[in-house]
C-alpha positions as CSV (number, residue, x, y, z in Angstrom):
1,M,10.1,48.1,-18.4
2,L,13.4,45.9,-16.5
3,P,14.9,46.9,-13.4
4,A,19.1,47.8,-13.5
5,I,21.6,48.2,-11.1
6,F,24.0,51.5,-11.9
7,L,27.2,51.0,-10.9
8,D,29.5,53.7,-10.4
9,R,32.9,53.6,-11.8
10,D,36.1,54.5,-9.8
11,G,36.0,53.7,-6.3
12,V,33.5,50.3,-7.4
13,I,34.7,48.9,-10.3
14,N,38.2,49.9,-10.3
15,Q,40.7,51.8,-8.1
16,E,40.2,55.6,-7.5
17,R,42.8,57.8,-7.7
18,K,43.0,61.3,-6.3
19,D,44.6,62.5,-9.6
20,Y,41.9,60.1,-11.8
21,V,42.2,57.5,-14.0
22,K,43.6,58.8,-16.9
23,N,44.9,55.7,-19.1
24,L,44.7,52.0,-19.5
25,T,47.3,51.3,-17.1
26,E,46.0,53.1,-14.1
27,F,42.6,51.4,-14.6
28,K,43.0,48.9,-12.2
29,I,39.8,46.8,-11.7
30,F,38.8,45.1,-8.3
31,D,38.8,41.5,-7.7
32,G,35.4,40.1,-7.7
33,V,33.7,42.7,-10.1
34,A,32.8,40.0,-13.3
35,E,31.8,37.6,-10.5
36,A,29.4,40.0,-9.3
37,I,28.2,40.9,-12.5
38,V,27.5,37.4,-13.2
39,L,25.6,36.9,-10.0
40,L,23.1,40.4,-11.3
41,R,22.7,39.1,-14.8
42,K,21.6,35.8,-13.2
43,K,18.5,38.0,-11.5
44,N,18.1,39.2,-14.4
45,F,19.0,43.0,-14.5
46,L,20.7,45.4,-16.7
47,I,23.9,46.6,-15.3
48,V,24.9,50.2,-16.7
49,I,28.0,52.5,-15.5
50,I,27.1,56.0,-14.4
51,T,30.3,57.9,-13.9
52,N,31.8,61.2,-13.6
53,Q,34.6,61.8,-15.9
54,S,35.9,65.4,-15.2
55,A,39.2,64.7,-16.2
56,I,37.9,65.3,-20.1
57,N,37.0,68.8,-19.6
58,R,40.0,69.3,-17.1
59,K,42.2,68.2,-20.1
60,L,44.2,65.2,-18.5
61,L,41.7,62.7,-20.5
62,D,40.2,62.3,-23.9
63,V,37.3,60.5,-25.0
64,K,39.2,58.4,-27.1
65,T,40.9,57.0,-24.3
66,L,38.1,56.6,-22.2
67,E,36.6,54.8,-24.9
68,N,39.7,52.3,-24.8
69,I,39.4,52.1,-21.2
70,H,35.8,51.0,-21.1
71,K,36.2,48.6,-24.6
72,Y,39.1,46.9,-21.9
73,F,36.7,46.5,-19.2
74,Q,34.1,45.3,-21.8
75,E,36.7,42.6,-22.8
76,Y,37.5,41.7,-19.1
77,L,34.4,41.0,-18.6
78,K,33.8,39.2,-21.7
79,S,36.7,36.7,-21.0
80,N,34.9,36.2,-17.5
81,N,31.8,35.2,-19.7
82,T,29.5,38.5,-18.9
83,F,28.6,42.1,-19.8
84,I,27.3,45.5,-19.1
85,D,24.5,46.5,-21.2
86,A,26.0,50.6,-21.3
87,I,28.4,53.4,-20.0
88,Y,26.9,56.7,-19.3
89,Y,29.3,59.4,-18.3
90,C,29.7,63.0,-18.0
91,P,32.7,64.9,-18.9
92,H,31.8,68.2,-17.3
93,L,33.3,69.6,-14.6
94,P,31.4,70.6,-11.4
95,E,31.2,74.5,-11.9
96,E,29.7,73.8,-15.5
97,N,26.6,73.1,-13.4
98,C,25.2,70.3,-16.1
99,F,22.3,67.9,-15.3
100,C,24.3,65.1,-15.9
101,R,27.0,65.2,-13.5
102,K,26.1,63.5,-10.1
103,P,24.7,64.1,-7.5
104,K,22.4,65.2,-10.7
105,P,20.2,62.5,-12.0
106,G,20.5,63.1,-15.7
107,L,22.5,60.2,-16.9
108,I,20.2,57.6,-14.9
109,L,17.6,59.3,-16.2
110,K,19.1,59.4,-19.7
111,A,19.9,55.6,-19.6
112,A,16.5,54.4,-18.1
113,E,14.4,56.5,-21.3
114,D,17.1,54.8,-23.6
115,L,17.3,51.3,-22.1
116,K,13.5,51.3,-20.8
117,I,14.5,50.8,-17.6
118,D,12.0,50.8,-14.5
119,L,13.5,52.8,-12.0
120,K,11.4,51.9,-8.9
121,K,12.9,48.7,-9.2
122,S,16.5,49.3,-10.3
123,W,19.3,49.7,-7.7
124,M,22.7,52.6,-7.8
125,I,25.8,51.1,-5.9
126,G,28.0,54.2,-5.6
127,D,31.1,54.6,-3.2
128,L,30.1,58.1,-2.6
129,K,27.2,60.5,-1.2
130,T,26.7,62.3,-5.0
131,D,25.8,58.5,-6.4
132,I,23.2,57.9,-3.7
133,D,21.9,61.7,-4.0
134,A,21.9,61.2,-7.8
135,A,19.7,57.8,-7.3
136,Q,17.0,59.5,-4.6
137,S,16.7,62.5,-7.5
138,A,16.0,60.0,-10.2
139,G,13.7,58.0,-8.1
140,C,15.7,54.6,-7.6
141,N,17.0,52.6,-4.6
142,S,20.7,53.2,-3.7
143,I,23.4,51.2,-2.1
144,L,26.7,53.2,-0.3
145,L,29.6,51.2,-0.7
146,K,31.6,51.2,2.5
147,K,35.5,52.0,2.9
148,N,37.7,48.8,1.7
149,Q,33.8,47.3,1.0
150,K,34.0,45.1,-2.2
151,L,31.3,45.3,-4.7
152,L,31.0,41.3,-4.8
153,D,30.3,41.1,-0.9
154,V,27.7,43.7,-1.5
155,I,26.2,41.9,-4.3
156,K,25.9,38.6,-2.5
157,E,24.0,40.2,0.3
158,F,21.7,42.2,-2.1
159,I,21.1,38.7,-4.0
160,N,20.2,36.9,-0.9
161,S,18.0,39.6,0.1
162,F,15.3,38.6,-3.0
């Protein structure tokens, strides 16, 4: 069983948009994200993105476009000599009441099962209360990113606490 860092996507890895990230042009990666992931890799964490993507079921984004965005992100990380282990997303609307949409823990639990993750030694980093609630429901630790706080700064502080 391995420890993992679960990262929310929009607002943590890339700029969030009120009207959703619907294409590659709108996917703007924050500075320092690749460096943050490199630091986590050095501490032997698996890195998993856990993201709500209701734009799919709102018919604003199709699965192929989402996969292209994620492929682009993986290529960006590769060009920075790092990578993430997996991306799990929920396409459902809030009113669909699924088990995978944060704040429910379904995506985290699925990733833990698939990747043999030790949830007690794992952390969810997100910018919304729903991220923290999902982590608590899944039995892992959490860090809430404050407004305008960069992932890299949080990771540097986190790494120094080990």
